[in-house]
DRENPAPA-988958 format. One record per atom (N, C-alpha, C, O, CB): x, y negated, z negated. Coordinates in steps of 0.001 Angstrom, whole numbers, padded with zeros to 6 digits, always signed. Atoms other than C-alpha are relative to their C-alpha. Glycine has a CB too. Example, Ala and Ser with C-alpha at 12.3 -4.5 7.8 and 13.67 -1.06 7.14 Angstrom:
# residues 2
+000890+001190+000000+012300+004500-007800+000900-001200+000000+001936-001181-000665-000992-000027-001246-000820+001190+000060+013670+001060-007140-000770-001090-000730-000261-002198-000899+000414-000462+001415
END
This chain:
# residues 107
+000850+001175+000000+000000+000000+000000+000893-001234+000000+001878-001313-000734-000966+000000-001223-000711+001270-000095+001240-003448+000923-000877-001103-000572-002104-001020-000504+000392-000314+001469+000756+001139+000521+000215-006707-000725+000628-001291+000493+001849-001413+000593-000049+000025-001548-000451+001323-000400+000430-010285+000475-000751-001053-000782-001907-000849-001153-000187-000214+001506+000593+001057+000816-000269-013515-001375+000129-001346+000700+001088-001595+001430+000665-000053-001387-000031+001359-000551-001099-017087-000363-000833-000908-000893-001763-000454-001559-000530-000029+001470+000740+000993+000784-002335-020262-002048-001332-000297+000687-001388-000469+001905+000833-001308-000174+001333+000325-000520-006067-020943-001632-000203-001508+000083+000333-002251-000740-001088+000628-000883+000335+001429-000047-007377-024341-000511-000909-000378-001170-001679+000453-001652-000683-000354+001341+000865+000491+001079-009063-026442-003210-001449-000079+000483-001707-000258+001673+000480-001389-000499+001414+000151-000319-012857-026539-003336-000689+001264+000465-001840+001214+000898-000154-001025+001031+000616-001275-000373-013484-022872-002577-000455+000715-001259+000131+000547-002329+000987+000889+000812+000483-000774+001147-015475-020582-004845+001097+000911-000533+001268+001036-001745-001238+000829+000387-001067-000908+000431-012575-018132-004919+001117-000748-000717+001771-000183-001594+000569+000756+001199-001088+000748+000647-010140-020899-005922-000355-000385-001426+000532-000699-002219+000333-001256+000803+000404+000237+001383-012196-021501-009073+000386+001184-000888+000614+001021-002087-001515-000255-000081-000334-001218+000739-011404-017913-010102+001495+000296+000101+002151+000576-000902-000817+001195+000529-001405-000316-000271-007977-017366-008511+000657-001211+000658+000015-001913+001440+000130+001268+000909-000752+001060-000680-005336-019879-007472+000615+000506+001300+000931-000272+002200+001098-000551-000919-000577-000595-001199-003980-017460-004894-000938+001051+000577-001772+001625-000123+001371+000620-000309+000725-001056-000702-005483-015125-002342+000949+001186+000110+002115+001023+000468-000507-000475+001424-000782-001221-000159-004242-011550-002376-000691+000891+001007-001904+001093+000942+000186+000734-001351+000489-001001-000946-004651-009127+000505+000796+001271-000260+002019+001225-000392+000145-000483+001504-000688-001281+000086-003853-005451+000086-000353+000809+001239-001493+000802+001705-000383+000770-001306+000166-000811-001199-003377-003140+003041+000454+001421-000297+001610+001655-000651+000794-000597+001194-000364-001410+000098-003481+000635+002794+000255+000484+001419-000599+000336+002293-001125+000855-000715-000361-000449-001345-001694+002144+005787+000448+001450-000027+000824+001983-001071+001106-000885+000590-000681-001287-000088-000612+005514+007026+001486-000312+000174+001844-001418+000579-000563+000894+001194-001435+000270-000011+003153+005878+006915+000685+000451+001286+001898+000297+001428+000650+000673-001173-000577-000417-001276+003648+007299+010411-000132-001096+001036+000859-001510+001637-000667+001275+000501+000268+001022-001016+002028+004709+012677-000345-001353-000610-000601-002311+000118-001130+000450+000901+000282+001234+000718+001392+002034+010018-001345-000610+000395-001487-001830+000481+001107-000999+000246+001360+000452-000309-002288+001837+010958-000684-000369-001308-000590+000360-002296-000814+001104+000771+000726+000447+001191-004382-000111+008460-001230+000880-000173-002110+000912+000688-000403-001510+000111+001115-000885+000317-006780+002364+006857-001060-000714-000825-002253-000438-000704+000496+001231-000745+000906+000728+000883-008293+000006+004314+000663-001328-000348+001878-001402-000531-000338+000830-001297-000510+001322+000369-007933-003684+003509-000938-000610-001027-002157-000452-000944+000137-000929+001250+000835+000710+000968-009134-005693+000558+000641-001352-000285+001814-001586+000008-000175+000828-001318-000499+001341+000307-008802-009267-000616-000777-000562-001180-001773+000013-001620-000117-000939+001236+000633+000623+001157-009743-011580-003453-000920-001150+000393-001113-002078-000392+001056-000498-000960+001030+000985-000345-012266-013668-001506-001175+000179-000951-001368+001262-001503-000459+000151+001491+001010+000029+001063-015236-014572-003714-001168+000955+000215-001727+001460-000759-000528-001382-000139+001191-000821-000223-017979-012536-002032+000364+001370+000552+001331+001520+001299-000961-000704+000954-000170-001347-000532-018224-008843-001324-000185+000038+001506+000466+000816+002203-000973+000950-000662+000245+000053-001443-019550-009709+002122+001265-000421+000749+001621+000192+001756-001154-000973+000314-001237+000461-000638-016372-011627+003027+001094+001059-000113+001866+001259+000825+000474-001323-000634-000994-001053+000190-014217-008845+001590-000228+001146+000984+000716+001650+001592-000043+000523-001444+000345-001078-000936-016050-006216+003659+000289-000427+001439+000783+000369+002238-001490+000395-000151-000239+000516-001346-015829-008415+006773+001494+000056+000335+001872+000481+001427-000526-001449+000126-001441-000041-000231-012052-008745+006402+000475+001437+000191+001296+001707+001068+000750-000656-001168-000362-001410-000134-011719-004983+005921-000321+000493+001412+000496+001168+002039-000742+000859-001055+000403-000423-001343-013636-004408+009174+000886-000627+001076+001180+000013+002085-001464-000365+000251-000869+000667-000976-011454-006952+011018+001377+000664+000103+001922+000812+001196+000167-001470-000372-001381-000469+000022-008150-005428+009967+000152+001502+000196+001187+001965+000675+000630-000387-001285-000072-001453-000085-008942-001718+009884+000265+000438+001443-000378-000031+002382-001303+000636-000525-000311-000543-001321-007407+000170+012793+001181-000662+000685+001725-000107+001640-001187-000118+000873-001178+000652-000582-004641-002315+013598+001267+000685-000517+001329+001102-001674+000021-001526-000341-001283-000571+000401-001092-000951+013544+001017-001116-000203+001141-002010+000634+000508+001014+001056-001050+000982+000251+001692-002994+011988+001150+000150+000994+001939-000777+001177+000521+000138-001429-001019-000207-001033+003956-001477+014652-000218-000927+001195+000724-001227+001929-000006+001458+000464+000325+000905-001108+002173-003761+017151+000327-001453-000317+000139-002328+000527-001468+000120+000353-000335+001359+000398+003319-006836+015237-001175-000723-000635-002258-000161-000798+000489-000778+001188+000997+000814+000706+001379-009612+013546-001018-000663+000913-002153-000907+000504+000691-001054-000798+000841+000821-000876-000088-011388+016559-001424+000542+000176-002370-000239+000071+000653-000119+001348+001382-000487-000146-003094-009053+017146-000838-000185-001274-002039-000447-001199+000014+001473+000385+000717+000155+001267-004018-009255+013456-000359-001465-000226-001479-001779-000629+000849+000534-001178+000263+001434+000161-003694-013043+013328-001087-000456+000969-001971-001225+000591+001291-000818+000224+001038+000347-000981-005758-013377+016521-001375+000474-000463-002374-000219-000269+000330+000613+001371+001265-000548+000510-008444-011187+014943-000562-000912-001095-001749-001235-001087+000206+001442-000549+000448+000881+001087-008610-013387+011834-000434-001354+000552-001519-001837+000231+001123-000187-001048+000311+001334-000526-008510-016689+013743-001199+000010+000942-001909-000989+001057+001208-000566+000723+001120-000086-000930-011054-015478+016282-001338+000300-000646-002387+000044-000054+000282+001033+001006+001259-000447+000608-013623-014184+013807-000293-000558-001384-001456-000611-001784+000002+001468-000082+000239+000547+001338-013138-015706+010343+000170-001516+000076+001265-002016+000332+000979+000630-001065-000026+001457-000156-014033-019398+010351-000260-000733-001316-000762-001857-001321-001029-000427+001032+000161+000629+001304-014108-020117+006622+001222-000808-000386+002234-000811+000316-000280+001044-001056-001097+000837+000507-011898-022457+004587+001262+000794-000295+002363+000243-000289-000437-000720-001252-001149-000820+000390-009642-019563+003646+000764+000569+001190+001675+001375+000998-000459+001129-000880-000645-000597-001172-008577-018795+007231+001527-000100-000065+002223+000895+000139-000504-000676+001270-001463+000158+000025-005071-020238+006861+000622+000802-001146+001727+001325-001005+000379-001492-000136-000505-000801+001118-004641-018535+003470-000003+001486+000356+000918+002213-000018-000846-000245-001267+000043-001398-000437-005714-015196+004983+001181+000306+000921+001849+001329+000770-001336+000304+000720-001120-000193-000924-003166-015589+007777+001322+000014-000769+002180+000859-000513+000015-001113+001080-001239+000055+000789-000442-016553+005287+000178+001260-000851+001293+001765-000982+000001-001244-000905-000083-001210+000823-001266-013576+003039+000333+001222+000851+001089+002092+000419-001321+000227-000752-000323-001104-000910-001170-011179+006007+001479-000074+000397+002159+000950+000468-000911-000041+001268-001421+000167-000330+002218-012623+006988+000878+000454-001169+001922+001073-000966+000306-001477+000358-000749-000407+001183+003414-012074+003420+000017+001525-000132+001055+002108-000442-000604-000640-001263+000063-001465+000046+002226-008441+003475+000877+000608+001094+001524+001634+000883-001460+000487+000154-000818-000486-001115+003937-007986+006850+001492-000058-000355+002266+000797+000074-000278-000830+001275-001394+000073+000458+007218-009114+005261+000351+001228-000838+001468+001740-000760+000240-001292-000818-000222-001205+000799+006833-006210+002820+000205+001209+000910+001082+002040+000674-001187+000244-000959-000132-001080-000985+006344-003839+005760+001395-000035+000631+002051+001002+000736-001097-000121+001099-001322+000121-000617+009518-005182+007430+001103+000413-000976+002064+001079-000590+000235-001440+000483-000979-000363+001023+011457-004802+004176+000062+001518-000175+001145+002101-000216-000345-000678-001341+000058-001460+000166+010297-001192+003734+000613+000690+001208+001396+001627+001058-001459+000474-000204-000528-000590-001229+011091-000364+007358+001520-000117+000052+002207+000850+000381-000623-000675+001228-001450+000211-000019+014583-001861+007109+000688+000871-001037+001743+001448-000770+000333-001474-000249-000567-000815+001076+015249-000079+003826+000054+001470+000414+001050+002149+000164-000826-000161-001294+000031-001394-000444+014198+003280+005319+001052+000250+001078+001680+001309+001094-001399+000365+000529-001021-000155-001043+016469+002725+008337+001395+000064-000615+002234+000855-000183-000081-001160+001014-001304-000014+000665+019412+001969+006048+000238+001321-000723+001331+001884-000652+000106-001163-000987-000134-001264+000723+018764+005045+003908+000245+001145+000967+001048+002035+000687-001252+000277-000842-000159-001054-000997+018477+007228+007014+001404-000040+000601+002017+001007+000808-001061-000140+001108-001327+000121-000621+021716+005880+008515+001125+000364-000969+002230+000695-000537+000208-001422+000515-001018-000353+000994+023586+006537+005249+000055+001493-000289+000917+001941-001045-000258-000747-001282+000029-001454+000264+022720+010250+005274+000955+000732+000900+001063+001956+000819-001407+000561+000184
END
């Protein structure tokens, strides 16, 4: 599971509860396909919508398809925070991938 964090804009219901937005991505470890996604948006409806947007995307394809999906379909105040949190989670993926390559090359 990967997690990404971003600061929420002021004036949102979720920002009254949390100062940051967290996205978690459950992926398979072979093709890095997103199996499940969750976030700390205020409503269950928004959380479910984000899960549906991200599910099925592979991190192997890079960030652009995921960002396009968010920007093309989520038009709330948290759009930029969602994109930033996904980018943060993607950094974790890159770190894990690099670490695995180093461990493999040292064997």
